[in-house]
KEVO-886527 format. One record per residue: x, y, z of N, C-alpha, C in turn; residue in one letter; residue number from 1. Coordinates in pm, whole numbers, plus 50000, padded with zeros to 5 digits. Example, Ala and Ser with C-alpha at 12.3 -4.5 7.8 and 13.67 -1.06 7.14 Angstrom:
<recs>
n_X; n_Y; n_Z; ca_X; ca_Y; ca_Z; c_X; c_Y; c_Z; res; n
51319; 49431; 50780; 51230; 49550; 50780; 51320; 49670; 50780; A; 1 .
51285; 49775; 50708; 51367; 49894; 50714; 51290; 50003; 50787; S; 2 .
</recs>
This chain:
<recs>
n_X; n_Y; n_Z; ca_X; ca_Y; ca_Z; c_X; c_Y; c_Z; res; n
50637; 52009; 49098; 50536; 51906; 49108; 50468; 51916; 49244; X; 1 .
50336; 51932; 49241; 50263; 51931; 49368; 50217; 51790; 49396; X; 2 .
50256; 51739; 49515; 50225; 51600; 49551; 50138; 51601; 49675; X; 3 .
50023; 51534; 49666; 49931; 51523; 49778; 49922; 51376; 49820; X; 4 .
49937; 51351; 49948; 49915; 51217; 50001; 49775; 51207; 50058; X; 5 .
49702; 51105; 50015; 49565; 51083; 50063; 49561; 50947; 50133; X; 6 .
49508; 50947; 50254; 49500; 50826; 50338; 49356; 50783; 50350; X; 7 .
49315; 50676; 50284; 49178; 50628; 50300; 49160; 50564; 50440; X; 8 .
49054; 50603; 50509; 49032; 50553; 50644; 48882; 50535; 50665; X; 9 .
48835; 50412; 50655; 48692; 50384; 50676; 48672; 50321; 50815; X; 10 .
48550; 50338; 50866; 48520; 50286; 50998; 48496; 50136; 50996; X; 11 .
48418; 50091; 50901; 48376; 49949; 50900; 48491; 49860; 50859; X; 12 .
48506; 49753; 50934; 48608; 49651; 50901; 48560; 49521; 50964; X; 13 .
48561; 49414; 50886; 48511; 49286; 50935; 48591; 49239; 51057; X; 14 .
48724; 49251; 51045; 48808; 49199; 51153; 48838; 49299; 51263; X; 15 .
48823; 49430; 51230; 48865; 49532; 51326; 48787; 49663; 51303; X; 16 .
48661; 49668; 51344; 48580; 49789; 51328; 48645; 49906; 51404; X; 17 .
48642; 50023; 51342; 48697; 50143; 51406; 48848; 50146; 51415; X; 18 .
48913; 50068; 51330; 49058; 50053; 51336; 49135; 50187; 51331; X; 19 .
49098; 50281; 51249; 49176; 50407; 51245; 49188; 50479; 51376; X; 20 .
49093; 50456; 51467; 49097; 50525; 51597; 49152; 50438; 51709; X; 21 .
49202; 50319; 51674; 49269; 50235; 51775; 49385; 50310; 51838; X; 22 .
49398; 50301; 51970; 49498; 50377; 52040; 49634; 50308; 52042; X; 23 .
49737; 50383; 52009; 49875; 50338; 52017; 49951; 50445; 52095; X; 24 .
49997; 50410; 52214; 50068; 50506; 52299; 49987; 50637; 52315; X; 25 .
49860; 50622; 52342; 49771; 50736; 52371; 49746; 50826; 52250; X; 26 .
49767; 50775; 52130; 49731; 50850; 52009; 49656; 50754; 51916; X; 27 .
49554; 50804; 51843; 49486; 50718; 51748; 49581; 50680; 51634; X; 28 .
49561; 50560; 51583; 49650; 50510; 51478; 49656; 50605; 51359; X; 29 .
49544; 50665; 51321; 49542; 50752; 51204; 49635; 50872; 51226; X; 30 .
49650; 50916; 51350; 49742; 51026; 51378; 49887; 50983; 51356; X; 31 .
49922; 50862; 51396; 50056; 50810; 51368; 50084; 50809; 51217; X; 32 .
49985; 50764; 51142; 50006; 50757; 50995; 50028; 50897; 50938; X; 33 .
49940; 50991; 50974; 49952; 51127; 50925; 50086; 51186; 50957; X; 34 .
50131; 51170; 51082; 50257; 51229; 51124; 50376; 51167; 51051; X; 35 .
50370; 51038; 51024; 50476; 50973; 50945; 50479; 51028; 50803; X; 36 .
50363; 51042; 50742; 50357; 51091; 50605; 50408; 51235; 50597; X; 37 .
50378; 51314; 50698; 50424; 51453; 50699; 50575; 51465; 50703; X; 38 .
50645; 51359; 50743; 50791; 51361; 50745; 50854; 51344; 50607; X; 39 .
50775; 51297; 50509; 50826; 51279; 50374; 50853; 51416; 50312; X; 40 .
50969; 51433; 50253; 51011; 51564; 50205; 50936; 51607; 50078; X; 41 .
50879; 51513; 50003; 50817; 51546; 49876; 50668; 51575; 49887; X; 42 .
50611; 51562; 50004; 50466; 51577; 50021; 50429; 51722; 50047; X; 43 .
50334; 51774; 49968; 50286; 51911; 49985; 50172; 51920; 50085; X; 44 .
50087; 51815; 50088; 49967; 51816; 50170; 49927; 51675; 50203; X; 45 .
49873; 51654; 50323; 49824; 51523; 50368; 49677; 51534; 50398; X; 46 .
49595; 51445; 50339; 49451; 51448; 50358; 49404; 51309; 50394; X; 47 .
49319; 51300; 50494; 49255; 51173; 50531; 49117; 51170; 50462; X; 48 .
49092; 51064; 50387; 48963; 51048; 50320; 48882; 50945; 50397; X; 49 .
48775; 50988; 50461; 48701; 50899; 50550; 48552; 50896; 50515; X; 50 .
48482; 50803; 50579; 48336; 50791; 50561; 48262; 50803; 50694; X; 51 .
48333; 50850; 50797; 48275; 50846; 50930; 48309; 50975; 51007; X; 52 .
48207; 51032; 51071; 48228; 51157; 51147; 48327; 51140; 51261; X; 53 .
48333; 51022; 51319; 48423; 51001; 51432; 48568; 51013; 51389; X; 54 .
48600; 50960; 51273; 48736; 50972; 51222; 48763; 51116; 51178; X; 55 .
48665; 51178; 51114; 48680; 51318; 51073; 48710; 51406; 51193; X; 56 .
48635; 51388; 51301; 48653; 51471; 51420; 48788; 51445; 51486; X; 57 .
48832; 51320; 51487; 48960; 51286; 51547; 49075; 51351; 51472; X; 58 .
49069; 51347; 51339; 49175; 51402; 51258; 49181; 51554; 51273; X; 59 .
49067; 51619; 51263; 49068; 51765; 51280; 49107; 51802; 51422; X; 60 .
49078; 51712; 51517; 49112; 51738; 51657; 49261; 51747; 51684; X; 61 .
49340; 51665; 51612; 49485; 51675; 51631; 49552; 51766; 51528; X; 62 .
49471; 51842; 51454; 49525; 51941; 51361; 49546; 51893; 51221; X; 63 .
49498; 51773; 51187; 49509; 51721; 51052; 49394; 51766; 50965; X; 64 .
49403; 51729; 50838; 49297; 51763; 50742; 49227; 51637; 50699; X; 65 .
49093; 51639; 50706; 49014; 51523; 50667; 48899; 51568; 50577; X; 66 .
48859; 51480; 50487; 48751; 51506; 50393; 48651; 51391; 50403; X; 67 .
48522; 51424; 50412; 48419; 51321; 50416; 48390; 51271; 50273; X; 68 .
48386; 51139; 50257; 48361; 51079; 50126; 48240; 50984; 50136; X; 69 .
48198; 50934; 50022; 48084; 50846; 50016; 48113; 50715; 50092; X; 70 .
48004; 50657; 50147; 48017; 50527; 50212; 48005; 50411; 50114; X; 71 .
47984; 50441; 49988; 47957; 50338; 49889; 48081; 50291; 49813; X; 72 .
48197; 50347; 49843; 48317; 50309; 49767; 48358; 50166; 49797; X; 73 .
48391; 50094; 49689; 48430; 49953; 49704; 48576; 49940; 49748; X; 74 .
48660; 50036; 49714; 48804; 50028; 49744; 48857; 50161; 49794; X; 75 .
48977; 50153; 49854; 49045; 50274; 49897; 49081; 50364; 49780; X; 76 .
49111; 50305; 49665; 49144; 50384; 49546; 49025; 50469; 49503; X; 77 .
48906; 50409; 49509; 48786; 50488; 49475; 48768; 50604; 49574; X; 78 .
48798; 50581; 49697; 48780; 50685; 49799; 48878; 50801; 49777; X; 79 .
49004; 50769; 49747; 49100; 50877; 49727; 49074; 50949; 49595; X; 80 .
49021; 50878; 49497; 48990; 50940; 49368; 48881; 51044; 49385; X; 81 .
48784; 51017; 49474; 48681; 51118; 49498; 48742; 51247; 49550; X; 82 .
48838; 51234; 49638; 48905; 51353; 49693; 48993; 51418; 49588; X; 83 .
49070; 51337; 49513; 49162; 51389; 49413; 49091; 51462; 49302; X; 84 .
48966; 51424; 49273; 48894; 51489; 49165; 48872; 51638; 49192; X; 85 .
48878; 51678; 49318; 48860; 51819; 49351; 48989; 51892; 49385; X; 86 .
49103; 51827; 49358; 49234; 51887; 49392; 49306; 51937; 49268; X; 87 .
49394; 52033; 49288; 49483; 52080; 49184; 49624; 52032; 49221; X; 88 .
49661; 51916; 49168; 49792; 51859; 49201; 49840; 51775; 49085; X; 89 .
49967; 51733; 49089; 50027; 51654; 48981; 50029; 51506; 49016; X; 90 .
50066; 51474; 49141; 50081; 51337; 49184; 49998; 51313; 49311; X; 91 .
49933; 51197; 49315; 49858; 51156; 49433; 49921; 51027; 49489; X; 92 .
49954; 51029; 49616; 50010; 50911; 49681; 49902; 50847; 49767; X; 93 .
49879; 50719; 49746; 49782; 50642; 49824; 49857; 50574; 49937; X; 94 .
49834; 50620; 50060; 49902; 50567; 50177; 49799; 50486; 50260; X; 95 .
49833; 50364; 50294; 49741; 50281; 50372; 49724; 50340; 50513; X; 96 .
49600; 50342; 50559; 49569; 50402; 50689; 49597; 50312; 50809; X; 97 .
49647; 50191; 50783; 49674; 50098; 50893; 49822; 50067; 50906; X; 98 .
49907; 50159; 50864; 50051; 50142; 50878; 50108; 50260; 50957; X; 99 .
50095; 50253; 51090; 50134; 50368; 51174; 50283; 50399; 51172; X; 100 .
50366; 50308; 51126; 50511; 50330; 51126; 50566; 50333; 50983; X; 101 .
50484; 50372; 50886; 50528; 50372; 50748; 50652; 50460; 50732; X; 102 .
50759; 50408; 50669; 50882; 50486; 50655; 50863; 50603; 50559; X; 103 .
50891; 50724; 50600; 50881; 50840; 50508; 50969; 50824; 50385; X; 104 .
51081; 50750; 50400; 51173; 50728; 50289; 51102; 50652; 50175; X; 105 .
51016; 50558; 50211; 50943; 50486; 50108; 50848; 50576; 50031; X; 106 .
50789; 50670; 50099; 50697; 50765; 50034; 50775; 50851; 49936; X; 107 .
50888; 50904; 49977; 50970; 50984; 49888; 51020; 50900; 49770; X; 108 .
51056; 50774; 49796; 51108; 50690; 49688; 51003; 50665; 49578; X; 109 .
50879; 50637; 49620; 50778; 50608; 49519; 50740; 50733; 49441; X; 110 .
50750; 50849; 49504; 50725; 50977; 49433; 50835; 51001; 49334; X; 111 .
50962; 50984; 49378; 51076; 51007; 49290; 51072; 50915; 49169; X; 112 .
51030; 50789; 49192; 51020; 50692; 49082; 50928; 50743; 48975; X; 113 .
50815; 50799; 49014; 50717; 50850; 48918; 50762; 50982; 48857; X; 114 .
50823; 51067; 48940; 50861; 51200; 48897; 50973; 51199; 48794; X; 115 .
51067; 51103; 48807; 51185; 51104; 48721; 51157; 51048; 48581; X; 116 .
51039; 50989; 48562; 51002; 50938; 48430; 50864; 50985; 48392; X; 117 .
50853; 51087; 48309; 50722; 51146; 48277; 50633; 51053; 48195; X; 118 .
50684; 50940; 48148; 50600; 50846; 48073; 50523; 50753; 48164; X; 119 .
50556; 50751; 48293; 50491; 50660; 48387; 50358; 50717; 48441; X; 120 .
50268; 50627; 48469; 50138; 50666; 48527; 50127; 50629; 48674; X; 121 .
50194; 50518; 48714; 50182; 50472; 48852; 50309; 50399; 48891; X; 122 .
50346; 50414; 49017; 50467; 50348; 49071; 50435; 50292; 49208; X; 123 .
50505; 50185; 49244; 50488; 50122; 49374; 50618; 50056; 49415; X; 124 .
50620; 49983; 49528; 50743; 49928; 49583; 50731; 49779; 49609; X; 125 .
50846; 49713; 49622; 50850; 49572; 49661; 50975; 49548; 49744; X; 126 .
50978; 49437; 49816; 51100; 49401; 49890; 51113; 49249; 49889; X; 127 .
51239; 49205; 49902; 51268; 49060; 49891; 51207; 48985; 50009; X; 128 .
51163; 48863; 49979; 51107; 48772; 50079; 51211; 48664; 50107; X; 129 .
51238; 48641; 50235; 51335; 48538; 50274; 51276; 48431; 50364; X; 130 .
51147; 48442; 50397; 51086; 48346; 50487; 50977; 48269; 50414; X; 131 .
50982; 48137; 50429; 50891; 48051; 50354; 50744; 48071; 50391; X; 132 .
50719; 48107; 50518; 50577; 48126; 50555; 50517; 48245; 50482; X; 133 .
50596; 48345; 50449; 50545; 48458; 50374; 50517; 48421; 50229; X; 134 .
50598; 48328; 50176; 50581; 48290; 50035; 50447; 48221; 50015; X; 135 .
50404; 48142; 50111; 50280; 48068; 50095; 50161; 48140; 50158; X; 136 .
50183; 48251; 50224; 50075; 48325; 50289; 49995; 48404; 50185; X; 137 .
49866; 48374; 50164; 49789; 48448; 50064; 49765; 48592; 50100; X; 138 .
49790; 48632; 50226; 49775; 48771; 50266; 49900; 48853; 50230; X; 139 .
50007; 48786; 50191; 50129; 48852; 50146; 50127; 48849; 49993; X; 140 .
50108; 48965; 49932; 50097; 48972; 49786; 50236; 48974; 49727; X; 141 .
50257; 48888; 49629; 50386; 48878; 49559; 50378; 48949; 49425; X; 142 .
50494; 48990; 49374; 50500; 49058; 49242; 50623; 49012; 49167; X; 143 .
50610; 48998; 49035; 50724; 48973; 48948; 50729; 49085; 48845; X; 144 .
50850; 49123; 48808; 50870; 49236; 48716; 50955; 49194; 48597; X; 145 .
50954; 49278; 48494; 51045; 49256; 48383; 51181; 49318; 48414; X; 146 .
51272; 49316; 48321; 51407; 49363; 48348; 51416; 49517; 48360; X; 147 .
51309; 49585; 48327; 51306; 49730; 48343; 51229; 49771; 48467; X; 148 .
51187; 49673; 48548; 51116; 49703; 48671; 50967; 49723; 48653; X; 149 .
50912; 49688; 48537; 50767; 49699; 48517; 50700; 49571; 48566; X; 150 .
50590; 49586; 48637; 50522; 49471; 48689; 50469; 49382; 48580; X; 151 .
50495; 49251; 48592; 50439; 49152; 48501; 50308; 49094; 48559; X; 152 .
50312; 49070; 48693; 50193; 49010; 48757; 50205; 49025; 48908; X; 153 .
50088; 49039; 48972; 50077; 49036; 49118; 49993; 48913; 49153; X; 154 .
50026; 48846; 49262; 49950; 48730; 49299; 49960; 48702; 49449; X; 155 .
49859; 48632; 49500; 49861; 48584; 49635; 49936; 48449; 49643; X; 156 .
49964; 48391; 49530; 50039; 48263; 49524; 50188; 48287; 49524; X; 157 .
50264; 48179; 49534; 50410; 48189; 49533; 50456; 48207; 49388; X; 158 .
50501; 48326; 49354; 50554; 48353; 49220; 50684; 48430; 49233; X; 159 .
50782; 48402; 49147; 50783; 48290; 49053; 50803; 48158; 49126; X; 160 .
50753; 48050; 49070; 50763; 47920; 49131; 50896; 47854; 49090; X; 161 .
50980; 47819; 49188; 51110; 47759; 49159; 51091; 47610; 49134; X; 162 .
51075; 47574; 49008; 51038; 47436; 48973; 51134; 47333; 49030; X; 163 .
51265; 47356; 49008; 51362; 47256; 49050; 51381; 47256; 49200; X; 164 .
51389; 47374; 49261; 51414; 47383; 49405; 51294; 47338; 49486; X; 165 .
51173; 47357; 49434; 51053; 47331; 49513; 50976; 47210; 49463; X; 166 .
51040; 47124; 49386; 50968; 47012; 49326; 50911; 46917; 49433; X; 167 .
50973; 46918; 49552; 50924; 46833; 49660; 50849; 46914; 49767; X; 168 .
50808; 47034; 49730; 50738; 47121; 49825; 50821; 47243; 49862; X; 169 .
50753; 47344; 49913; 50825; 47466; 49954; 50917; 47438; 50073; X; 170 .
51031; 47505; 50079; 51123; 47486; 50192; 51060; 47532; 50322; X; 171 .
51101; 47468; 50431; 51039; 47497; 50558; 51120; 47593; 50647; X; 172 .
51250; 47590; 50632; 51332; 47674; 50722; 51382; 47798; 50647; X; 173 .
51409; 47901; 50725; 51460; 48026; 50668; 51593; 48001; 50597; X; 174 .
51682; 47925; 50662; 51813; 47898; 50601; 51796; 47824; 50469; X; 175 .
51703; 47731; 50465; 51680; 47655; 50343; 51625; 47747; 50234; X; 176 .
51540; 47840; 50271; 51486; 47933; 50176; 51598; 48014; 50109; X; 177 .
51691; 48063; 50193; 51801; 48143; 50139; 51891; 48061; 50050; X; 178 .
51913; 47934; 50088; 51996; 47848; 50006; 51937; 47827; 49868; X; 179 .
51807; 47821; 49861; 51741; 47787; 49735; 51703; 47910; 49654; X; 180 .
51760; 48024; 49688; 51747; 48142; 49604; 51611; 48208; 49606; X; 181 .
51540; 48204; 49718; 51409; 48261; 49723; 51414; 48414; 49735; X; 182 .
51535; 48471; 49739; 51545; 48617; 49734; 51489; 48671; 49603; X; 183 .
51466; 48582; 49507; 51404; 48623; 49380; 51252; 48640; 49397; X; 184 .
51200; 48607; 49514; 51058; 48630; 49541; 51044; 48765; 49611; X; 185 .
50952; 48846; 49563; 50934; 48981; 49621; 50789; 49001; 49665; X; 186 .
50775; 49060; 49783; 50644; 49097; 49831; 50613; 49238; 49789; X; 187 .
50486; 49261; 49754; 50445; 49396; 49714; 50418; 49480; 49838; X; 188 .
50466; 49604; 49835; 50440; 49700; 49939; 50326; 49787; 49891; X; 189 .
50215; 49787; 49961; 50094; 49856; 49915; 50095; 50005; 49927; X; 190 .
50190; 50069; 49860; 50204; 50213; 49860; 50211; 50254; 49712; X; 191 .
50125; 50347; 49669; 50119; 50382; 49528; 50135; 50533; 49508; X; 192 .
50202; 50571; 49403; 50203; 50709; 49354; 50143; 50708; 49214; X; 193 .
50040; 50788; 49194; 49973; 50801; 49065; 49985; 50942; 49012; X; 194 .
49989; 50958; 48880; 49955; 51090; 48828; 49807; 51108; 48856; X; 195 .
49769; 51231; 48886; 49628; 51255; 48920; 49537; 51213; 48808; X; 196 .
49573; 51244; 48684; 49487; 51211; 48571; 49469; 51060; 48557; X; 197 .
49576; 50982; 48580; 49563; 50837; 48565; 49481; 50777; 48679; X; 198 .
49497; 50831; 48801; 49416; 50780; 48911; 49267; 50791; 48880; X; 199 .
49227; 50906; 48824; 49086; 50925; 48792; 49044; 50831; 48679; X; 200 .
49133; 50810; 48583; 49101; 50717; 48473; 49092; 50573; 48524; X; 201 .
49188; 50535; 48606; 49194; 50397; 48659; 49066; 50362; 48734; X; 202 .
49020; 50453; 48819; 48903; 50420; 48902; 48772; 50424; 48822; X; 203 .
48777; 50469; 48697; 48661; 50463; 48609; 48660; 50335; 48526; X; 204 .
48771; 50262; 48525; 48777; 50135; 48447; 48690; 50030; 48513; X; 205 .
48635; 49943; 48430; 48557; 49831; 48482; 48651; 49731; 48552; X; 206 .
48608; 49674; 48663; 48688; 49569; 48726; 48717; 49457; 48626; X; 207 .
48839; 49404; 48630; 48881; 49305; 48530; 48872; 49164; 48586; X; 208 .
48871; 49063; 48496; 48847; 48923; 48541; 48949; 48871; 48640; X; 209 .
49080; 48889; 48613; 49182; 48835; 48703; 49184; 48915; 48835; X; 210 .
49159; 49044; 48825; 49148; 49125; 48946; 49044; 49067; 49040; X; 211 .
48931; 49026; 48984; 48823; 48974; 49067; 48855; 48837; 49124; X; 212 .
48938; 48758; 49053; 48978; 48629; 49105; 49077; 48642; 49220; X; 213 .
49181; 48726; 49201; 49285; 48742; 49302; 49246; 48842; 49411; X; 214 .
49140; 48923; 49384; 49101; 49031; 49473; 49218; 49130; 49494; X; 215 .
49280; 49166; 49380; 49389; 49264; 49379; 49360; 49366; 49270; X; 216 .
49323; 49488; 49312; 49276; 49585; 49214; 49387; 49638; 49126; X; 217 .
49516; 49625; 49166; 49623; 49669; 49079; 49631; 49587; 48950; X; 218 .
49576; 49466; 48952; 49573; 49385; 48831; 49484; 49447; 48724; X; 219 .
49390; 49529; 48764; 49305; 49599; 48668; 49389; 49686; 48576; X; 220 .
49493; 49749; 48633; 49579; 49835; 48554; 49653; 49753; 48448; X; 221 .
49707; 49639; 48489; 49782; 49554; 48395; 49688; 49495; 48291; X; 222 .
49569; 49452; 48332; 49476; 49389; 48239; 49424; 49487; 48133; X; 223 .
49425; 49615; 48167; 49383; 49716; 48069; 49502; 49767; 47986; X; 224 .
49616; 49702; 48004; 49728; 49736; 47914; 49821; 49847; 47958; X; 225 .
49814; 49888; 48085; 49900; 49993; 48138; 50013; 49931; 48220; X; 226 .
50118; 50010; 48244; 50235; 49961; 48317; 50235; 50017; 48460; X; 227 .
50294; 49938; 48550; 50320; 49981; 48686; 50469; 49966; 48711; X; 228 .
50536; 50075; 48744; 50679; 50068; 48774; 50698; 50026; 48920; X; 229 .
50787; 49932; 48943; 50808; 49879; 49078; 50956; 49892; 49115; X; 230 .
50983; 49957; 49226; 51121; 49969; 49275; 51137; 49888; 49403; X; 231 .
51263; 49852; 49431; 51294; 49772; 49550; 51322; 49865; 49668; X; 232 .
51267; 49829; 49783; 51297; 49900; 49905; 51343; 49797; 50012; X; 233 .
51421; 49841; 50105; 51461; 49755; 50215; 51388; 49789; 50342; X; 234 .
51295; 49886; 50333; 51223; 49933; 50453; 51077; 49890; 50446; X; 235 .
51030; 49825; 50548; 50891; 49783; 50553; 50832; 49828; 50685; X; 236 .
50706; 49870; 50682; 50640; 49909; 50807; 50554; 49794; 50855; X; 237 .
50505; 49808; 50977; 50425; 49703; 51039; 50279; 49741; 51025; X; 238 .
50203; 49662; 50951; 50063; 49690; 50933; 49980; 49637; 51047; X; 239 .
49861; 49692; 51063; 49769; 49650; 51169; 49644; 49592; 51102; X; 240 .
49631; 49460; 51108; 49515; 49392; 51053; 49417; 49349; 51163; X; 241 .
49473; 49316; 51278; 49392; 49266; 51389; 49430; 49338; 51519; X; 242 .
49347; 49325; 51619; 49372; 49390; 51747; 49506; 49347; 51805; X; 243 .
49543; 49220; 51786; 49668; 49169; 51840; 49792; 49240; 51782; X; 244 .
49777; 49294; 51662; 49890; 49363; 51597; 49928; 49491; 51671; X; 245 .
49834; 49549; 51744; 49866; 49671; 51817; 49973; 49644; 51922; X; 246 .
49971; 49524; 51983; 50071; 49492; 52083; 50210; 49484; 52021; X; 247 .
50221; 49433; 51900; 50348; 49426; 51830; 50403; 49564; 51804; X; 248 .
50313; 49656; 51764; 50356; 49796; 51739; 50409; 49859; 51868; X; 249 .
50337; 49839; 51977; 50378; 49902; 52102; 50510; 49841; 52156; X; 250 .
50526; 49711; 52138; 50653; 49649; 52179; 50768; 49704; 52096; X; 251 .
50745; 49725; 51969; 50849; 49781; 51882; 50884; 49924; 51926; X; 252 .
50783; 50003; 51957; 50807; 50140; 51998; 50882; 50148; 52132; X; 253 .
50857; 50052; 52220; 50923; 50050; 52348; 51075; 50021; 52333; X; 254 .
51110; 49950; 52225; 51252; 49922; 52203; 51330; 50046; 52154; X; 255 .
</recs>
């Protein structure tokens, strides 16, 4: 199985323009991401899909591979699909370009999940939530699955809702959360492995109604009747959404 990891990296960002080139310990963030992905044992090739010459030049400057894509793509999935359409590979892994410390083990896990079951089209990861602020945070996407690990729904809301435990409101303390069994709440880890053929099919589908309400494009897959396999991981990386997040990354690296 030939597996290619594609990292979408666009310049424009409402909260953090030029984020892929933000410096972390004297290296651009996109270089950290590429180097982490290269540590995954199942990856054959790593490609950065960008819409900006500055990112392209930076990636080629540190010896990475980058491909220029259209500036008109609405999502990262559309951007990686443009690149994948010209590749000869079996599996495409969509790696977020703002996770400089992404665990290589997670990348191998999501590939193995897809590889070991030839009936699957797409696989992703989740991890247990134990803190109440994450449960109510709309920026933390939650997922519920069936007993075979297939996704039933993704949401920015608290799902599943513990009717009896939360009838007077969500718990406030971490200890209270654990007491009330909130380990049954899982956050979605935005890392995907697709078969190449399904990635191209998925990005040709029309956006679906619930996808547009939640602003979660993975719901398009479920709404069109396809399955997403979800496995549990205990490893999470630190994403960079704002300039302040860079300080957290550097403090972590200093430890």
